[in-house]
Backbone atoms as SQL, in Angstrom:
CREATE TABLE atoms (id INTEGER PRIMARY KEY, chain TEXT, resi INTEGER, resn TEXT, atom TEXT, x REAL, y REAL, z REAL);
INSERT INTO atoms VALUES
  (1, 'A', 1, 'MET', 'N', 0.847, -1.171, 0.000),
  (2, 'A', 1, 'MET', 'CA', 0.000, 0.000, 0.000),
  (3, 'A', 1, 'MET', 'C', 0.892, 1.233, 0.000),
  (4, 'A', 2, 'SER', 'N', 0.647, 2.159, -0.900),
  (5, 'A', 2, 'SER', 'CA', 1.462, 3.364, -0.982),
  (6, 'A', 2, 'SER', 'C', 1.086, 4.320, 0.150),
  (7, 'A', 3, 'PRO', 'N', 1.973, 5.256, 0.506),
  (8, 'A', 3, 'PRO', 'CA', 1.695, 6.182, 1.602),
  (9, 'A', 3, 'PRO', 'C', 0.413, 6.989, 1.380),
  (10, 'A', 4, 'GLN', 'N', 0.061, 7.291, 0.118),
  (11, 'A', 4, 'GLN', 'CA', -1.145, 8.067, -0.127),
  (12, 'A', 4, 'GLN', 'C', -2.407, 7.252, 0.157),
  (13, 'A', 5, 'GLN', 'N', -2.327, 5.937, 0.060),
  (14, 'A', 5, 'GLN', 'CA', -3.490, 5.082, 0.232),
  (15, 'A', 5, 'GLN', 'C', -3.701, 4.626, 1.674),
  (16, 'A', 6, 'GLN', 'N', -2.750, 4.876, 2.533),
  (17, 'A', 6, 'GLN', 'CA', -2.869, 4.426, 3.911),
  (18, 'A', 6, 'GLN', 'C', -3.941, 5.232, 4.634),
  (19, 'A', 7, 'PRO', 'N', -4.665, 4.589, 5.572),
  (20, 'A', 7, 'PRO', 'CA', -5.706, 5.300, 6.308),
  (21, 'A', 7, 'PRO', 'C', -5.121, 6.413, 7.167),
  (22, 'A', 8, 'GLN', 'N', -5.961, 7.381, 7.497),
  (23, 'A', 8, 'GLN', 'CA', -5.546, 8.508, 8.334),
  (24, 'A', 8, 'GLN', 'C', -5.105, 8.006, 9.705),
  (25, 'A', 9, 'SER', 'N', -4.263, 8.766, 10.352),
  (26, 'A', 9, 'SER', 'CA', -3.794, 8.398, 11.686),
  (27, 'A', 9, 'SER', 'C', -4.925, 8.547, 12.691),
  (28, 'A', 10, 'SER', 'N', -4.660, 8.179, 13.925),
  (29, 'A', 10, 'SER', 'CA', -5.678, 8.203, 14.967),
  (30, 'A', 10, 'SER', 'C', -6.049, 9.611, 15.406),
  (31, 'A', 11, 'SER', 'N', -5.469, 10.641, 14.823),
  (32, 'A', 11, 'SER', 'CA', -5.779, 12.007, 15.234),
  (33, 'A', 11, 'SER', 'C', -7.217, 12.378, 14.936),
  (34, 'A', 12, 'SER', 'N', -7.874, 11.663, 14.032),
  (35, 'A', 12, 'SER', 'CA', -9.258, 11.961, 13.707),
  (36, 'A', 12, 'SER', 'C', -10.229, 11.299, 14.687),
  (37, 'A', 13, 'GLN', 'N', -9.734, 10.450, 15.581),
  (38, 'A', 13, 'GLN', 'CA', -10.586, 9.783, 16.558),
  (39, 'A', 13, 'GLN', 'C', -10.969, 10.756, 17.672),
  (40, 'A', 14, 'ASN', 'N', -12.100, 10.478, 18.307),
  (41, 'A', 14, 'ASN', 'CA', -12.535, 11.303, 19.431),
  (42, 'A', 14, 'ASN', 'C', -11.602, 11.076, 20.618),
  (43, 'A', 15, 'VAL', 'N', -11.254, 12.148, 21.289),
  (44, 'A', 15, 'VAL', 'CA', -10.380, 12.079, 22.453),
  (45, 'A', 15, 'VAL', 'C', -11.184, 12.520, 23.660),
  (46, 'A', 16, 'MET', 'N', -11.105, 11.737, 24.735),
  (47, 'A', 16, 'MET', 'CA', -11.826, 12.067, 25.953),
  (48, 'A', 16, 'MET', 'C', -11.133, 13.256, 26.628),
  (49, 'A', 17, 'PRO', 'N', -11.833, 14.385, 26.801),
  (50, 'A', 17, 'PRO', 'CA', -11.189, 15.566, 27.378),
  (51, 'A', 17, 'PRO', 'C', -10.818, 15.399, 28.850),
  (52, 'A', 18, 'GLN', 'N', -11.602, 14.620, 29.593),
  (53, 'A', 18, 'GLN', 'CA', -11.330, 14.386, 31.007),
  (54, 'A', 18, 'GLN', 'C', -11.605, 12.921, 31.322),
  (55, 'A', 19, 'PRO', 'N', -10.933, 12.371, 32.309),
  (56, 'A', 19, 'PRO', 'CA', -11.211, 10.978, 32.666),
  (57, 'A', 19, 'PRO', 'C', -12.610, 10.859, 33.273),
  (58, 'A', 20, 'PRO', 'N', -13.202, 9.678, 33.206),
  (59, 'A', 20, 'PRO', 'CA', -14.538, 9.504, 33.793),
  (60, 'A', 20, 'PRO', 'C', -14.495, 9.647, 35.310),
  (61, 'A', 21, 'GLN', 'N', -15.632, 10.013, 35.893),
  (62, 'A', 21, 'GLN', 'CA', -15.707, 10.205, 37.342),
  (63, 'A', 21, 'GLN', 'C', -15.690, 8.891, 38.106),
  (64, 'A', 22, 'SER', 'N', -16.134, 7.812, 37.477),
  (65, 'A', 22, 'SER', 'CA', -16.192, 6.521, 38.154),
  (66, 'A', 22, 'SER', 'C', -15.036, 5.634, 37.710),
  (67, 'A', 23, 'VAL', 'N', -14.668, 4.730, 38.595),
  (68, 'A', 23, 'VAL', 'CA', -13.592, 3.786, 38.310),
  (69, 'A', 23, 'VAL', 'C', -14.190, 2.382, 38.367),
  (70, 'A', 24, 'THR', 'N', -14.042, 1.638, 37.293),
  (71, 'A', 24, 'THR', 'CA', -14.555, 0.272, 37.286),
  (72, 'A', 24, 'THR', 'C', -13.621, -0.635, 38.085),
  (73, 'A', 25, 'VAL', 'N', -14.086, -1.827, 38.382),
  (74, 'A', 25, 'VAL', 'CA', -13.259, -2.803, 39.095),
  (75, 'A', 25, 'VAL', 'C', -12.002, -3.100, 38.281),
  (76, 'A', 26, 'LYS', 'N', -12.166, -3.244, 36.980),
  (77, 'A', 26, 'LYS', 'CA', -11.020, -3.528, 36.109),
  (78, 'A', 26, 'LYS', 'C', -10.011, -2.377, 36.156),
  (79, 'A', 27, 'ASP', 'N', -10.513, -1.130, 36.093),
  (80, 'A', 27, 'ASP', 'CA', -9.635, 0.043, 36.199),
  (81, 'A', 27, 'ASP', 'C', -8.910, 0.047, 37.537),
  (82, 'A', 28, 'HIS', 'N', -9.650, -0.235, 38.608),
  (83, 'A', 28, 'HIS', 'CA', -9.090, -0.227, 39.963),
  (84, 'A', 28, 'HIS', 'C', -7.956, -1.239, 40.081),
  (85, 'A', 29, 'LEU', 'N', -8.191, -2.443, 39.553),
  (86, 'A', 29, 'LEU', 'CA', -7.157, -3.480, 39.610),
  (87, 'A', 29, 'LEU', 'C', -5.931, -3.094, 38.779),
  (88, 'A', 30, 'TYR', 'N', -6.174, -2.461, 37.629),
  (89, 'A', 30, 'TYR', 'CA', -5.052, -2.049, 36.789),
  (90, 'A', 30, 'TYR', 'C', -4.249, -0.937, 37.471),
  (91, 'A', 31, 'ILE', 'N', -4.923, -0.008, 38.122),
  (92, 'A', 31, 'ILE', 'CA', -4.219, 1.057, 38.849),
  (93, 'A', 31, 'ILE', 'C', -3.389, 0.452, 39.980),
  (94, 'A', 32, 'GLU', 'N', -3.946, -0.547, 40.669),
  (95, 'A', 32, 'GLU', 'CA', -3.169, -1.236, 41.714),
  (96, 'A', 32, 'GLU', 'C', -1.917, -1.868, 41.126),
  (97, 'A', 33, 'ASP', 'N', -2.050, -2.501, 39.959),
  (98, 'A', 33, 'ASP', 'CA', -0.884, -3.092, 39.297),
  (99, 'A', 33, 'ASP', 'C', 0.142, -2.026, 38.950),
  (100, 'A', 34, 'MET', 'N', -0.315, -0.906, 38.403),
  (101, 'A', 34, 'MET', 'CA', 0.618, 0.166, 38.044),
  (102, 'A', 34, 'MET', 'C', 1.334, 0.710, 39.276),
  (103, 'A', 35, 'LEU', 'N', 0.613, 0.824, 40.397),
  (104, 'A', 35, 'LEU', 'CA', 1.251, 1.257, 41.648),
  (105, 'A', 35, 'LEU', 'C', 2.351, 0.283, 42.041),
  (106, 'A', 36, 'SER', 'N', 2.038, -0.992, 41.962),
  (107, 'A', 36, 'SER', 'CA', 3.013, -2.017, 42.325),
  (108, 'A', 36, 'SER', 'C', 4.235, -1.966, 41.420),
  (109, 'A', 37, 'TRP', 'N', 4.013, -1.836, 40.111),
  (110, 'A', 37, 'TRP', 'CA', 5.122, -1.780, 39.159),
  (111, 'A', 37, 'TRP', 'C', 6.015, -0.576, 39.421),
  (112, 'A', 38, 'ASN', 'N', 5.402, 0.571, 39.672),
  (113, 'A', 38, 'ASN', 'CA', 6.188, 1.786, 39.907),
  (114, 'A', 38, 'ASN', 'C', 6.938, 1.717, 41.233),
  (115, 'A', 39, 'LEU', 'N', 6.298, 1.174, 42.260),
  (116, 'A', 39, 'LEU', 'CA', 6.979, 1.044, 43.546),
  (117, 'A', 39, 'LEU', 'C', 8.173, 0.102, 43.437),
  (118, 'A', 40, 'THR', 'N', 7.975, -1.018, 42.758),
  (119, 'A', 40, 'THR', 'CA', 9.069, -1.985, 42.565),
  (120, 'A', 40, 'THR', 'C', 10.212, -1.351, 41.774),
  (121, 'A', 41, 'ALA', 'N', 9.883, -0.646, 40.697),
  (122, 'A', 41, 'ALA', 'CA', 10.919, -0.013, 39.876),
  (123, 'A', 41, 'ALA', 'C', 11.663, 1.056, 40.665),
  (124, 'A', 42, 'ALA', 'N', 10.944, 1.839, 41.478),
  (125, 'A', 42, 'ALA', 'CA', 11.585, 2.877, 42.289),
  (126, 'A', 42, 'ALA', 'C', 12.538, 2.257, 43.306),
  (127, 'A', 43, 'LYS', 'N', 12.087, 1.192, 43.958),
  (128, 'A', 43, 'LYS', 'CA', 12.935, 0.523, 44.959),
  (129, 'A', 43, 'LYS', 'C', 14.179, -0.079, 44.320),
  (130, 'A', 44, 'LYS', 'N', 14.007, -0.730, 43.176),
  (131, 'A', 44, 'LYS', 'CA', 15.157, -1.343, 42.506),
  (132, 'A', 44, 'LYS', 'C', 16.157, -0.294, 42.037),
  (133, 'A', 45, 'ALA', 'N', 15.659, 0.787, 41.450),
  (134, 'A', 45, 'ALA', 'CA', 16.559, 1.845, 40.980),
  (135, 'A', 45, 'ALA', 'C', 17.310, 2.467, 42.157),
  (136, 'A', 46, 'ALA', 'N', 16.617, 2.703, 43.267),
  (137, 'A', 46, 'ALA', 'CA', 17.270, 3.279, 44.451),
  (138, 'A', 46, 'ALA', 'C', 18.314, 2.308, 45.009),
  (139, 'A', 47, 'PHE', 'N', 17.975, 1.024, 45.066),
  (140, 'A', 47, 'PHE', 'CA', 18.913, 0.020, 45.564),
  (141, 'A', 47, 'PHE', 'C', 20.173, -0.018, 44.707),
  (142, 'A', 48, 'PHE', 'N', 19.994, -0.105, 43.385),
  (143, 'A', 48, 'PHE', 'CA', 21.156, -0.210, 42.510),
  (144, 'A', 48, 'PHE', 'C', 21.959, 1.082, 42.461),
  (145, 'A', 49, 'SER', 'N', 21.323, 2.222, 42.667),
  (146, 'A', 49, 'SER', 'CA', 22.083, 3.481, 42.697),
  (147, 'A', 49, 'SER', 'C', 23.034, 3.508, 43.893),
  (148, 'A', 50, 'LYS', 'N', 22.601, 2.884, 45.001),
  (149, 'A', 50, 'LYS', 'CA', 23.466, 2.828, 46.194),
  (150, 'A', 50, 'LYS', 'C', 24.640, 1.865, 45.995),
  (151, 'A', 51, 'GLN', 'N', 24.473, 0.886, 45.106),
  (152, 'A', 51, 'GLN', 'CA', 25.524, -0.089, 44.843),
  (153, 'A', 51, 'GLN', 'C', 26.507, 0.390, 43.777),
  (154, 'A', 52, 'CYS', 'N', 26.102, 1.387, 43.016),
  (155, 'A', 52, 'CYS', 'CA', 26.848, 1.815, 41.840),
  (156, 'A', 52, 'CYS', 'C', 28.033, 2.715, 42.208),
  (157, 'A', 53, 'THR', 'N', 29.153, 2.529, 41.521),
  (158, 'A', 53, 'THR', 'CA', 30.328, 3.380, 41.752),
  (159, 'A', 53, 'THR', 'C', 30.533, 4.386, 40.620),
  (160, 'A', 54, 'ASP', 'N', 29.938, 4.140, 39.465),
  (161, 'A', 54, 'ASP', 'CA', 30.020, 5.068, 38.332),
  (162, 'A', 54, 'ASP', 'C', 29.022, 6.196, 38.598),
  (163, 'A', 55, 'MET', 'N', 29.502, 7.416, 38.794),
  (164, 'A', 55, 'MET', 'CA', 28.656, 8.537, 39.180),
  (165, 'A', 55, 'MET', 'C', 27.590, 8.872, 38.136),
  (166, 'A', 56, 'GLU', 'N', 27.919, 8.726, 36.873),
  (167, 'A', 56, 'GLU', 'CA', 26.943, 9.029, 35.821),
  (168, 'A', 56, 'GLU', 'C', 25.779, 8.037, 35.868),
  (169, 'A', 57, 'VAL', 'N', 26.107, 6.773, 36.021),
  (170, 'A', 57, 'VAL', 'CA', 25.077, 5.743, 36.110),
  (171, 'A', 57, 'VAL', 'C', 24.291, 5.918, 37.404),
  (172, 'A', 58, 'LYS', 'N', 24.984, 6.227, 38.491),
  (173, 'A', 58, 'LYS', 'CA', 24.337, 6.438, 39.785),
  (174, 'A', 58, 'LYS', 'C', 23.303, 7.556, 39.697),
  (175, 'A', 59, 'GLN', 'N', 23.663, 8.667, 39.044),
  (176, 'A', 59, 'GLN', 'CA', 22.731, 9.790, 38.899),
  (177, 'A', 59, 'GLN', 'C', 21.523, 9.404, 38.056),
  (178, 'A', 60, 'GLU', 'N', 21.734, 8.641, 36.999),
  (179, 'A', 60, 'GLU', 'CA', 20.615, 8.207, 36.154),
  (180, 'A', 60, 'GLU', 'C', 19.677, 7.283, 36.939),
  (181, 'A', 61, 'LEU', 'N', 20.232, 6.390, 37.739),
  (182, 'A', 61, 'LEU', 'CA', 19.406, 5.501, 38.553),
  (183, 'A', 61, 'LEU', 'C', 18.618, 6.281, 39.605),
  (184, 'A', 62, 'GLU', 'N', 19.239, 7.300, 40.197),
  (185, 'A', 62, 'GLU', 'CA', 18.542, 8.146, 41.166),
  (186, 'A', 62, 'GLU', 'C', 17.413, 8.915, 40.491),
  (187, 'A', 63, 'THR', 'N', 17.664, 9.406, 39.282),
  (188, 'A', 63, 'THR', 'CA', 16.636, 10.105, 38.517),
  (189, 'A', 63, 'THR', 'C', 15.478, 9.155, 38.201),
  (190, 'A', 64, 'MET', 'N', 15.816, 7.933, 37.826),
  (191, 'A', 64, 'MET', 'CA', 14.801, 6.928, 37.519),
  (192, 'A', 64, 'MET', 'C', 13.978, 6.598, 38.759),
  (193, 'A', 65, 'ALA', 'N', 14.625, 6.472, 39.902),
  (194, 'A', 65, 'ALA', 'CA', 13.912, 6.174, 41.149),
  (195, 'A', 65, 'ALA', 'C', 12.934, 7.295, 41.484),
  (196, 'A', 66, 'ARG', 'N', 13.365, 8.545, 41.333),
  (197, 'A', 66, 'ARG', 'CA', 12.479, 9.688, 41.597),
  (198, 'A', 66, 'ARG', 'C', 11.300, 9.720, 40.625),
  (199, 'A', 67, 'MET', 'N', 11.554, 9.400, 39.354),
  (200, 'A', 67, 'MET', 'CA', 10.497, 9.399, 38.353),
  (201, 'A', 67, 'MET', 'C', 9.423, 8.368, 38.715),
  (202, 'A', 68, 'HIS', 'N', 9.840, 7.162, 39.074),
  (203, 'A', 68, 'HIS', 'CA', 8.873, 6.115, 39.421),
  (204, 'A', 68, 'HIS', 'C', 8.137, 6.456, 40.718),
  (205, 'A', 69, 'GLU', 'N', 8.830, 7.081, 41.647),
  (206, 'A', 69, 'GLU', 'CA', 8.174, 7.504, 42.886),
  (207, 'A', 69, 'GLU', 'C', 7.139, 8.588, 42.582),
  (208, 'A', 70, 'ARG', 'N', 7.468, 9.493, 41.674),
  (209, 'A', 70, 'ARG', 'CA', 6.522, 10.553, 41.271),
  (210, 'A', 70, 'ARG', 'C', 5.295, 9.938, 40.598),
  (211, 'A', 71, 'HIS', 'N', 5.503, 8.959, 39.732),
  (212, 'A', 71, 'HIS', 'CA', 4.384, 8.288, 39.075),
  (213, 'A', 71, 'HIS', 'C', 3.502, 7.570, 40.103),
  (214, 'A', 72, 'TYR', 'N', 4.139, 6.944, 41.077),
  (215, 'A', 72, 'TYR', 'CA', 3.406, 6.274, 42.153),
  (216, 'A', 72, 'TYR', 'C', 2.523, 7.283, 42.890),
  (217, 'A', 73, 'GLN', 'N', 3.107, 8.431, 43.242),
  (218, 'A', 73, 'GLN', 'CA', 2.366, 9.466, 43.965),
  (219, 'A', 73, 'GLN', 'C', 1.222, 10.044, 43.124),
  (220, 'A', 74, 'GLN', 'N', 1.401, 10.085, 41.807),
  (221, 'A', 74, 'GLN', 'CA', 0.338, 10.583, 40.925),
  (222, 'A', 74, 'GLN', 'C', -0.811, 9.588, 40.814),
  (223, 'A', 75, 'LEU', 'N', -0.521, 8.303, 40.891),
  (224, 'A', 75, 'LEU', 'CA', -1.549, 7.277, 40.779),
  (225, 'A', 75, 'LEU', 'C', -2.305, 7.050, 42.088),
  (226, 'A', 76, 'LEU', 'N', -1.629, 7.211, 43.198),
  (227, 'A', 76, 'LEU', 'CA', -2.203, 6.897, 44.501),
  (228, 'A', 76, 'LEU', 'C', -3.538, 7.592, 44.770),
  (229, 'A', 77, 'PRO', 'N', -3.706, 8.866, 44.472),
  (230, 'A', 77, 'PRO', 'CA', -4.997, 9.512, 44.753),
  (231, 'A', 77, 'PRO', 'C', -6.186, 8.879, 44.028),
  (232, 'A', 78, 'HIS', 'N', -5.943, 8.216, 42.914),
  (233, 'A', 78, 'HIS', 'CA', -7.039, 7.580, 42.186),
  (234, 'A', 78, 'HIS', 'C', -7.635, 6.418, 42.966),
  (235, 'A', 79, 'LEU', 'N', -6.858, 5.841, 43.863),
  (236, 'A', 79, 'LEU', 'CA', -7.373, 4.763, 44.706),
  (237, 'A', 79, 'LEU', 'C', -7.822, 5.271, 46.065),
  (238, 'A', 80, 'GLN', 'N', -7.389, 6.460, 46.453),
  (239, 'A', 80, 'GLN', 'CA', -7.728, 7.014, 47.754),
  (240, 'A', 80, 'GLN', 'C', -8.912, 7.973, 47.696),
  (241, 'A', 81, 'SER', 'N', -9.568, 8.054, 46.552),
  (242, 'A', 81, 'SER', 'CA', -10.644, 9.031, 46.389),
  (243, 'A', 81, 'SER', 'C', -11.852, 8.733, 47.263),
  (244, 'A', 82, 'GLY', 'N', -11.900, 7.552, 47.869),
  (245, 'A', 82, 'GLY', 'CA', -13.006, 7.209, 48.747),
  (246, 'A', 82, 'GLY', 'C', -14.147, 6.527, 48.027),
  (247, 'A', 83, 'SER', 'N', -14.140, 6.555, 46.716),
  (248, 'A', 83, 'SER', 'CA', -15.208, 5.892, 45.986),
  (249, 'A', 83, 'SER', 'C', -14.819, 4.445, 45.721),
  (250, 'A', 84, 'GLN', 'N', -15.789, 3.584, 45.840),
  (251, 'A', 84, 'GLN', 'CA', -15.569, 2.175, 45.567),
  (252, 'A', 84, 'GLN', 'C', -15.660, 1.935, 44.072),
  (253, 'A', 85, 'PRO', 'N', -14.906, 0.978, 43.537),
  (254, 'A', 85, 'PRO', 'CA', -15.016, 0.685, 42.117),
  (255, 'A', 85, 'PRO', 'C', -16.416, 0.189, 41.787),
  (256, 'A', 86, 'ILE', 'N', -16.869, 0.507, 40.586),
  (257, 'A', 86, 'ILE', 'CA', -18.204, 0.087, 40.169),
  (258, 'A', 86, 'ILE', 'C', -18.105, -1.096, 39.220),
  (259, 'A', 87, 'GLN', 'N', -19.115, -1.938, 39.262),
  (260, 'A', 87, 'GLN', 'CA', -19.193, -3.050, 38.338),
  (261, 'A', 87, 'GLN', 'C', -19.770, -2.525, 37.026),
  (262, 'A', 88, 'PRO', 'N', -19.155, -2.835, 35.896),
  (263, 'A', 88, 'PRO', 'CA', -19.715, -2.370, 34.626),
  (264, 'A', 88, 'PRO', 'C', -21.034, -3.082, 34.336),
  (265, 'A', 89, 'THR', 'N', -21.942, -2.360, 33.698),
  (266, 'A', 89, 'THR', 'CA', -23.208, -2.969, 33.291),
  (267, 'A', 89, 'THR', 'C', -23.073, -3.495, 31.875),
  (268, 'A', 90, 'ASN', 'N', -23.608, -4.642, 31.634),
  (269, 'A', 90, 'ASN', 'CA', -23.497, -5.247, 30.300),
  (270, 'A', 90, 'ASN', 'C', -24.711, -4.987, 29.485);
């Protein structure tokens, strides 16, 4: 297929301007997984930065640990909002 014949990119699709107010059970479980992944990555990066003797690598690992900790902190309020996850209706 030539470049002129290829379908348009996803820019023509509708984009949700704001996230929905409710969180489904599936969303809640996925957010929990993301929290776990970010916490694990932050801990590992911090651990290895303490073991590292190369200052450039050490700084990159510290930066990575802070980034994952920041992502964790950004996700946490979505689970602490006080609302229980809702079951989707079929």
